[in-house]
N, C-alpha and C positions, 0 to 999 in steps of 0.2 A: 292924799293917799296915806294909808297906814301900813306900817310894817309890824304892827303889834309890839313895838319896842316897849310900850308902857304897860303891857299886860303882866299880871303876876306870873312868876315862873311856876311851871308844874313841878311835882315832887322829884321827877327824874333830873330836871335841869337844876333844881336847888341842890340836890345831892352831888351832882357833878361839880358845881361851883365850890361847894364846901370841901370836897375831896381835893380839888385843885389848889385851894388855899392852904389846906393842911399839909399837903405833900408836894411842894413845888419842885422837889429834886428827887423824885422817885427814880430808882435805878431802872433803866430800860431793859425790856426783854431782849433776847437774842434775835427774834424775828423782826424784820424790817418791812413794814407795810408801805413801801414807797409806791408800788403800783396801785395799791388800794386808794391812795390819796388821789391819783389821777382817775382811777376807776369810778369813784363815787361822784365825780363831777359828770362823767360821760357814761355813767351806768356800766362801767367795765369792771370785770373781776379778773384777778390773776395773781400769780405768786411773785414775791420780790426776789429778784435774782442777785441784786447787789448786797454786799455785806457792809453796812455802814460802821463808821467809827462813832464813839459816844458823842463827840462834838456835833457831828452831822445829824445824828438822831435827835439830840436835844434842840438843835436849831430848827429842824423840821417840825418837831412837836410844838415849839413855841409859835412858829409861823402858822401852823394849822389850827392852833387854839383860837387864833383871831377870826377864823371863819365860822366859829360856832355861834348860832343864833336860834334859840329855842322858839317854838311857836307860842308858848304860853298856854297851850291847851293840853288837856290830858290825852294820852294815847289810848287807842281803842283796845290794846292788849299789852301784856307785859313784854316789851321788846328785849329787855335784859335776859329774860328766860329764853326767849326765842333764839337769840344769838348764842347763849351759853350751851344750848342743846344742839346747835347747828341745824336748826329748822329753817325752812324757806322763809324769806322775808320780802318786803316790798319797799321800793323807793319811788317817790314822785319826783321826776326830773323836770325842772322849770327853767325855761330860757327867756330872758327879757331882751328886748330889742334895743339895748343900750350898750355903752362902752366902746362904740365905734361909729363911724360915719358922722361924727360931730354931735352925737345924741347924748352926750353926758356920760359920766362914769358911775352913776348911782344905779340902784336897782328899782328906781321909781318909774315903773312902766308896766304895761300889760304883759302877761306871759304868753307870747304867741307860740311858744313850744311847750307842750305838756305831754310827757311820756311816762307811763307807769312801767317800771321794771320789776319783774319778779325773779328771784335768784334761788335756785334749788340745788344745794351742793351734792345731794345723794345722786341725783340724775345728771349732775354736771350740766345743768340747763339754765338758760336765761331767756326770758321773753320780754319784748318791748311792745307796749300797746300805746299807740298815739291817740290822743284825744284832740279832735279838731278845735281850733281856737274859737270858732263861732258856735260851738255846741250850746244849745239852750239850757239854761238853768234859771233858778229863781233865787235871788238874794235880797233879803230884807223886803220881801213882798213885791219885788220888781223883776221883770224879765231881763236877763242879762246874758251876754256871751260869757262862756266860762273863763276866757282869758282875762276878764275883769275881776275875777274873784280875788286874785292877789292884790290888785290895785285897791280894792275896797276893804279887804280884811287881812292883808298881809299873807304870810306863809300859812297861818292858821286858816284863813278864809279859803285859800286854794286847796289845802288838804281836806277841809270839811266838805267843800263842794264836790270833789272827786269821790270822796267816801259816800256821800249822799247819792251821787249819780250812778255809782256802780255797786254799792253795798259790799265793800270789803275794807279791811283796815290798811291804812297807809302807815307803815312803820317809821319811815324817815322821809325827809325831803332834801333835795339838793337844788339850789338856785344858782344859775350862772348867767352872766350877760354875754352878748355875742362877741364883745371885745375879748372876753376871757377865752372863748373857743378859738379865736384867731391866735392869741398868744400861746395857748397850750399846744396847738398844732405846730407853731413855729418852734417851740421848745422841744418838741418831738423830732424836729427835722423834716416836717412835712408828713403827709398821709397819702398812701397810694390807694386809688379806687378805680373801678371800671365803670364809667358813666352809663347810665340807663337811657340817656337820650343825648342828641347833639344840640348844643346851644352855646351862646356867648352872652355872659351877663357879668358886668363889672370885671373882676380879675379872673373869672372862670371862663375858659375857652376850651370846651371839651367835645369829643366825638363819641357817639354811642359805640360801646364795645371796645374802645381803644384805651388800654390802661394808662393812667397818668398819675404822677406824683404832684399833689397840690400843696402849696405853702398856705400859711394861715389865712391870708386875705382871699385867696382863691377858694379854699375849702369853705370859708364863711359864705362867699357868694354862691357857690355851688349848692349850699344848704338853704339859701334864702330865696333863690329864684322861684317865682310862682306864676306870673302872668303868661309866660310862654309855654307852660306845661299844660297839656291837654287835660290833665287831672286836677289842675289848680292846686289848692292847698293840700289835697290828698297826695299829689305827686311830690310836693315839697316835703311832706312828712316822710315819704319813702326815702328821699335823698338824705334827710337829716339822720334817719336810722342807719342808712348806709355808711355815712361818715362816722357815726358813733361806733358801729361794728368794725370798721376798718381800723379805727384807733385802738379798739380792744385787741384785735388780732395782731397788730403791729407793735403794741406797747412792750412786749417782752424784749424788744431790741434796745430798750432804753437802759443800757447797762452802766452808763457812766454817772458818777455822782454829780457831775456838772449839769447834766440834763435834769436830774432829779431836783437839784436845787433851783433850777430855772422854773420848773413846773410848780413847785410849792410856792415860790414867790408870786407867780402869776395867779395861783389859786387864792392866795391871801387877799389879792386886790379885786378878784372878780367872782368869788364864790361865797355863798352862805349856806349853812347846813345845820341840822340838829344832830348830826353824827359827832360824837365825841372822839377824841384820840383813842380812848380805850375801845370804842366800838370799831375803829379802823384796825386796831391790832387784832381784835377778835375775828374780824372778817378775814384778815390775811391768814389767820391760823386755821379757820374752819371752812372758808369758802373760796380758796385760791383756784380751784379748778372749775368753778361754776359757770364760766363763760365758754366752755368748750363747745357747747351746742346752743344755738340761739335762734329764735324765731321772732318775726315781727308781725304785728297786727295793727289794725286801725278800727276804732269805734266808728262805724259807718253811719252817716246821717243823710237826710234829704233836705232840699231847700225849703225854707218857709219864710214868709214875711210877716212880721209882727210890729205894729205901730210904725210902719215904714222902714224898719230895719231888717236886714237879711240874717237868718240864723241857719244852723244845721240842727235838725231835730232827729235824735237817735230814737228809734222806735222802742216800744216796751220789749219786744222780742229781741232786738239787737242788744239792748242793755242787759237783759236777762242772760242771754247766751255769753256775752262778754264777762259778766260777773261770775257766771258759773265756771268759765274757763280759768279766770284768774284765781278764784277760790280753790279750784282743784290744783292749780300750780302752787298755791300756798299751803296745800294739804289741810284746808279748812272744810268743814261740813257744808254740804249744799242741801241737806235734808229739809231745812225750813225756808229755803229760797223759793219764792213764788213769783210768778209773772205779774200778779196783781200789784206787787210793790212798785213795779216799774211803769205802771200805767199813768202816773202823774209826774209832772216836772220835778226834778230834784230841787228841793228847797232848803235854804240855810239862812240863819240870821247871824249877824256879826256883832250886834250890840252897839254898833256905831251909828245906826240910822235913827234919826228923829222922826222920820215919816212913817215908820212901821216898827211895831214891837213883836210881830209874829210873822211867820212865813205863810204864804198862801200857796195852794197847789192848783195847777191847771192841767187838764187832760191834753196829752200830746198825740199827734198823729203824724204820719210820714208823708201823706199826700192829701189831696182833696177828698178822697173817698174814705180816709181813716184807716187804710190798709197798713198793717204793721209788719215789720220783718225785713231785714236786709242780710247780706252775707258779709262776714268778717274777712278782711284781706289778710291772708296768711301766705301770700305768694313769696315773701322773702324768707329764705331759710339760710342760715349760716352755720357752717361746721368748721371749727378751727382745730379739730383733732379727729382722728379716726378711732379713738378709744370708745369702747362700748358704753352704753348707758345702763344704769341700774333701774329696773322697772318696778322695784318695790315701792309702794306708797303707804303712808299711814295717815289717818285722819285726825286732825286736831279740832276739838269742839270749841265753840266760842262764837265770836262776832261773825 
């Protein structure tokens, strides 16, 4: 497996490293993005309530610098300008099934959790779009499940596959292993949720509609259970998003420096991201209220068997509608977005394959008749404030 550690750094990553070397003792700003540190792992946004001392700030910055890992690939747009202007941006949240249950502490695994988050500060809105792990894509000329994109091509491969699948720019990625989720929840003192169904799985013993506070191990098992859910992996995705949003809404209670230090320590061991410390500071300044309203969606697919393996195939119509919604959330133009683009399998190359030097495309269908089109799940809606939303939108031209 490759994590793209040997790829040349992109211009933004090179600039970050040089700035870090030149100014290792930059005086910190007064704003303290402690919640943003947690936020970017769990796709949460909020304002920092604690006022840190210089020592705590410097320790947190040093700790979080260890989580930085660039993809080695150029971004689809100028993310520095996006953050500077306070425009909506996107994060690809990746979760590997490692770090717990005796599965090792590295990130060398498939990303069974893939969630695209869009954050719009003007509308105080966040959306979470889950991509099923079995979604069909084409990598180096071979049919693959999208959860293999990270294994084959590292963070760069995962980002490129999602961009090809849905045709919108991924501005940042955040990778966390399941052991990290467990430890972060413990550092928070647990997370309170209202279960969507009754079941017992590992440390999770829950009843539908009965509110319960889950510790890290129980929260992890609540998020992982799949086989007893009538909706299978789609039901698991809903519960993953539910835990994420519960962590978002409850994170403002993390007022003690002790909790903050615990969280940053766990993140250093269990997270990788191409967000720099400066990015985190910028997010705390301009995006602190962006999680007040949140909605959850799923890229819906249908069962297909290819070469004896089962896949989820998202129809052209489903991919088109999902792309259009995400681009609108990012205030990007949809003028040149066409259904025909999505009528072939999303294909990428990593440059790591000796068997193929170019991508091939195959026509996708959703059933035996070739019928396309499904509905996007938007049944989960979260409101963490009663504050009104700004309905003003502007369009940004580009990718």
